[in-house]
C-alpha positions in Angstrom: -7.9 -11.1 5.9 -5.0 -11.9 3.6 -2.1 -10.1 2.1 -2.5 -12.1 -1.1 -5.9 -10.5 -1.6 -4.4 -7.1 -1.2 -1.7 -7.9 -3.7 -4.2 -9.2 -6.3 -6.3 -6.1 -5.9 -3.2 -4.0 -6.4 -2.4 -5.9 -9.6 -5.9 -5.2 -10.9 -5.7 -1.4 -10.1 -2.1 -0.9 -11.1 -1.2 -2.3 -14.5 2.5 -1.7 -13.9 4.5 -3.4 -11.2 5.5 -0.1 -9.7 3.5 2.4 -7.8 4.2 6.1 -8.2 3.5 8.3 -5.1 3.2 11.5 -7.2 -0.4 10.8 -7.9 -2.7 11.3 -4.8 -5.2 8.7 -6.1 -2.5 6.0 -6.1 -1.9 6.6 -2.4 -5.6 6.7 -1.7 -6.3 3.4 -3.5 -3.5 1.6 -1.6 -4.7 2.8 1.8 -8.3 1.9 0.9 -7.4 -1.6 -0.3 -5.4 -2.3 2.8 -8.1 -0.8 5.1 -10.9 -2.8 3.6 -8.9 -6.1 3.9 -7.7 -5.3 7.5 -10.5 -3.3 9.3 -8.8 -3.9 12.7 -6.0 -1.4 11.8 -6.9 2.3 12.0 -6.8 4.0 8.6 -4.6 6.7 9.9 -2.0 4.2 10.9 -2.1 2.6 7.5 -1.8 6.0 5.8 1.2 6.9 8.0 2.9 3.6 7.1 2.3 4.0 3.4 3.6 7.6 3.5 6.7 6.6 5.4 7.4 4.0 2.7 7.1 6.5 0.0 9.4 8.9 1.9 11.9 6.2 2.6 12.2 4.6 -0.8 12.6 6.6 -4.1 9.5 6.5 -6.3 8.4 4.5 -8.1 8.2 1.7 -5.5 7.5 -1.9 -6.5 4.2 -3.4 -5.3 5.9 -6.2 -3.4 8.3 -3.8 -1.6 5.4 -1.4 -0.6 3.2 -4.2 0.7 6.0 -6.0 2.5 7.0 -2.7 4.2 3.4 -2.0 5.3 3.0 -5.6 6.4 6.1 -5.5 8.6 5.2 -2.1 10.1 1.6 -3.0 11.0 2.5 -6.1 12.9 
C-alpha cells in the first residue's frame, strides 16, 4: 500500500497532469485506483473525499493536489 503506486497509476490513466471532474469516468477511475491500493478504507469514504476535493478546488485539479488532499483526509 503506497501512494507512489497510486500516483504512477494515475499518470498511466491520465495523460495530462490535471484531472477534470466533469467526466464521471475520471472520478470513477480515481476512486477505483485508491480503493484497490488501500482496501482498508471503505469505498464510500474514498468517494466522499474525492468529491469534496472536486467541490473545494476549481477543476481541473492537478494530480498531486488531489492525491495529497485525499491522503490527508483519509488519515
